[in-house]
C-alpha positions as CSV (number, residue, x, y, z in Angstrom):
1,M,-13.3,-12.9,5.9
2,E,-16.3,-12.5,8.2
3,R,-14.3,-15.0,10.8
4,A,-11.2,-12.8,10.2
5,L,-13.1,-9.4,11.0
6,A,-14.3,-11.1,14.2
7,T,-10.9,-12.5,15.3
8,A,-8.8,-9.5,14.4
9,F,-11.3,-6.7,15.2
10,R,-14.0,-8.3,17.1
11,C,-16.6,-7.0,14.8
12,A,-20.0,-8.1,15.4
13,S,-21.9,-7.2,12.2
14,L,-19.8,-8.4,9.2
15,T,-19.8,-8.2,5.5
16,D,-23.3,-6.8,4.5
17,G,-23.5,-4.6,1.8
18,V,-20.0,-4.9,0.5
19,P,-19.7,-6.3,-3.1
20,F,-17.2,-9.1,-3.6
21,A,-17.8,-10.7,-7.0
22,G,-14.7,-10.0,-9.4
23,R,-13.3,-7.4,-7.1
24,T,-9.8,-7.7,-5.3
25,D,-9.3,-8.7,-1.8
26,R,-7.6,-5.4,-1.3
27,A,-10.5,-3.2,-2.3
28,I,-12.9,-5.5,-0.3
29,M,-10.5,-5.2,2.5
30,R,-10.7,-1.5,2.2
31,D,-14.5,-1.3,2.0
32,L,-14.9,-3.7,5.1
33,F,-12.5,-1.5,7.1
34,Q,-14.7,1.7,5.9
35,V,-17.7,-0.2,7.1
36,H,-16.5,-1.0,10.4
37,Q,-14.3,2.4,11.0
38,I,-11.1,0.5,11.0
39,E,-8.0,2.5,10.0
40,D,-6.9,1.1,6.5
41,S,-3.4,1.0,7.6
42,A,-0.6,-1.7,6.9
43,D,-0.7,-3.2,10.3
44,N,-4.4,-3.5,10.1
45,R,-4.3,-5.0,6.9
46,G,-1.7,-7.5,8.2
47,H,-3.7,-8.5,11.2
48,F,-6.7,-9.0,8.8
49,L,-4.6,-11.1,6.5
50,A,-3.1,-13.1,8.8
51,A,-6.6,-14.1,10.6
52,Y,-8.3,-14.6,7.1
53,L,-5.4,-17.1,5.9
54,Q,-5.6,-19.0,9.3
55,H,-9.5,-19.4,8.9
56,L,-9.7,-20.1,5.3
57,P,-8.5,-23.9,5.2
58,T,-11.4,-24.7,7.6
59,C,-13.8,-22.6,5.6
60,L,-12.9,-24.3,2.6
61,T,-13.6,-27.8,4.2
62,E,-16.9,-26.6,5.5
63,H,-17.9,-25.0,2.3
64,K,-18.1,-28.2,0.3
65,G,-17.6,-26.5,-3.0
66,Q,-16.5,-28.2,-6.1
67,I,-14.6,-28.1,-9.4
68,L,-16.9,-26.6,-12.2
69,P,-17.5,-28.8,-15.4
70,G,-14.5,-29.1,-17.6
71,I,-12.1,-27.3,-15.7
72,A,-9.8,-30.0,-14.5
73,A,-9.7,-31.5,-17.9
74,L,-9.1,-28.4,-19.7
75,L,-6.2,-27.6,-17.4
76,N,-4.7,-31.0,-18.0
77,C,-5.1,-30.6,-21.6
78,L,-3.3,-27.1,-21.6
79,R,-0.5,-28.5,-19.4
80,E,0.2,-31.2,-22.0
81,R,0.5,-28.7,-24.9
82,G,4.0,-27.1,-25.6
83,D,2.4,-23.8,-27.1
84,V,0.4,-22.3,-24.1
85,A,1.4,-20.8,-20.8
86,V,-1.3,-21.1,-17.9
87,G,-1.5,-18.1,-15.4
88,L,-3.7,-17.0,-12.6
89,L,-5.1,-13.4,-12.8
90,T,-7.1,-13.4,-9.7
91,G,-8.3,-10.6,-7.1
92,N,-7.4,-13.0,-4.3
93,V,-4.3,-12.4,-2.3
94,R,-1.5,-14.6,-3.3
95,G,-1.8,-16.8,-0.1
96,G,-5.6,-17.2,-0.5
97,A,-5.4,-18.1,-4.2
98,R,-2.8,-20.9,-3.1
99,L,-5.0,-22.3,-0.3
100,K,-8.2,-22.2,-2.4
101,L,-6.7,-23.7,-5.5
102,G,-4.6,-26.1,-3.7
103,H,-7.7,-27.3,-1.7
104,Y,-9.0,-28.7,-5.1
105,A,-5.6,-29.9,-6.1
106,L,-5.3,-27.1,-9.1
107,Y,-2.7,-24.7,-7.8
108,H,0.1,-26.5,-9.7
109,H,-1.4,-25.9,-13.1
110,F,-0.5,-22.0,-12.7
111,A,3.1,-21.1,-13.5
112,F,2.8,-17.5,-12.8
113,G,0.0,-14.7,-11.9
114,G,-1.2,-11.3,-10.9
115,F,-2.8,-11.2,-7.4
116,G,-5.2,-8.7,-5.5
117,D,-2.4,-8.2,-2.5
118,D,-1.9,-4.7,-3.3
119,H,-4.3,-3.7,-6.2
120,L,-7.6,-2.1,-5.8
121,T,-8.6,-2.7,-9.3
122,R,-8.7,-5.6,-11.6
123,E,-7.0,-3.6,-14.3
124,D,-3.9,-3.2,-12.1
125,V,-4.0,-7.0,-11.4
126,A,-4.1,-7.6,-15.1
127,R,-0.9,-5.2,-15.6
128,E,0.8,-7.3,-12.9
129,A,-0.3,-10.6,-14.8
130,L,0.8,-9.5,-18.1
131,A,4.3,-8.4,-16.7
132,A,4.6,-12.0,-14.9
133,V,3.7,-13.6,-18.1
134,R,6.2,-11.7,-20.0
135,S,8.8,-12.5,-17.5
136,H,7.9,-16.1,-17.3
137,L,8.4,-16.7,-21.0
138,K,11.5,-14.4,-21.1
139,N,10.2,-12.4,-24.2
140,R,7.7,-10.2,-25.3
141,V,4.1,-11.5,-25.6
142,D,1.8,-9.5,-27.7
143,S,-1.6,-9.0,-25.6
144,E,-3.8,-10.3,-28.5
145,Q,-2.1,-13.8,-27.9
146,I,-3.6,-13.8,-24.4
147,C,-7.0,-15.0,-23.4
148,V,-8.5,-13.8,-19.9
149,V,-11.0,-16.3,-18.8
150,G,-13.7,-15.1,-16.2
151,D,-17.2,-15.3,-15.0
152,T,-17.9,-11.5,-14.0
153,P,-18.1,-8.1,-16.4
154,L,-15.0,-7.2,-14.3
155,D,-13.1,-10.1,-15.9
156,V,-13.9,-8.8,-19.5
157,R,-13.1,-5.3,-18.7
158,C,-9.6,-6.2,-17.0
159,A,-9.1,-8.4,-20.2
160,R,-9.7,-5.3,-22.4
161,S,-7.4,-3.0,-20.3
162,I,-4.3,-4.8,-21.4
163,G,-5.6,-5.7,-24.8
164,A,-6.2,-9.7,-24.3
165,R,-9.1,-11.4,-25.5
166,A,-11.9,-12.1,-23.2
167,V,-13.6,-15.3,-22.5
168,A,-16.8,-15.0,-20.2
169,V,-18.2,-18.0,-18.7
170,A,-21.5,-18.0,-16.9
171,T,-20.6,-20.3,-14.1
172,G,-20.9,-17.5,-11.4
173,W,-23.6,-14.9,-10.3
174,H,-23.6,-13.3,-13.6
175,S,-26.1,-14.5,-16.4
176,L,-25.1,-15.0,-20.0
177,E,-27.2,-11.8,-20.8
178,M,-25.4,-9.9,-18.3
179,L,-21.8,-11.1,-19.7
180,A,-22.9,-10.7,-23.3
181,A,-23.4,-7.0,-22.6
182,E,-19.6,-6.6,-22.1
183,Q,-19.0,-8.1,-25.6
184,P,-16.5,-10.7,-24.9
185,D,-14.6,-12.5,-27.7
186,L,-16.0,-15.7,-26.7
187,L,-19.2,-16.3,-24.2
188,L,-19.8,-19.8,-22.7
189,S,-22.4,-21.3,-20.3
190,D,-19.5,-23.5,-18.9
191,L,-16.2,-25.2,-20.0
192,S,-17.7,-28.8,-20.2
193,D,-16.6,-28.8,-24.0
194,P,-13.5,-26.8,-24.0
195,A,-13.3,-26.9,-27.9
196,P,-14.6,-23.3,-28.5
197,L,-12.0,-21.9,-26.0
198,L,-9.2,-24.1,-27.5
199,G,-10.2,-22.9,-30.9
200,L,-9.9,-19.4,-29.9
């Protein structure tokens, strides 16, 4: 996003002071524009996103990230089951999510989703994801049949906003104690042992 600001708007000072964790790209973009006194218009958002998606593959290669413990095995396990549908509920814009998860060869696991292209809040993304899963399965899915897995307090709150169960995993910036304060249905240090999640 810093490179996108520099490319699209020639901004020198970049993203300091704008929170990212658990938020939608649309909300982050709005705040970045406000900090840099850029009009939050459709044209400017389009220029920014085009630059962001252009820079993202290079940034992913430079970042040297990794798949967190247990994730690949869990996704493979869920893929083999006939009673689970796996979707993506993310604050990322759709194109960014595709590039990020594709970089780690994980995107194919997600059949539908809710994304942060147009929504300022994770709750709105959750509602989009709920509509997407119902459309994907071509029937009504009760919210309590849905588990939202995330690593921020905002993930727990967005699960609650649609009546879903919340699984909090402390692999991000938030500690077990911070996540526990949100009272998730399941709290884990990581997903290296998928049994508690599969049991839920």
